[in-house]
Steps between C-alpha positions, in 0.01 A plus 500: 500500500194725512390766251247777513205446270178692413169356506255616217134461487372230260189712408643856441872442496583761768799434715368543855730303722864406532655203700807291528506161329756209475656483149462120462124497536223535243304823450320614808117530476285650789157638549536867615290821497531704189428873562438558131246228457377544851468124552707207611685353192782270407836670502789343311873552525650723230860552422 
């Protein structure tokens, strides 16, 4: 079963991206571009 999750910037906390994730996995963590920070930062899965 998959669920829709939001990815929030680790630096500023803004939620820039949304994706689908499997419920049984750990929290997703990706390097993405943050338009608020204007830089590539780590984005973590939020609830």
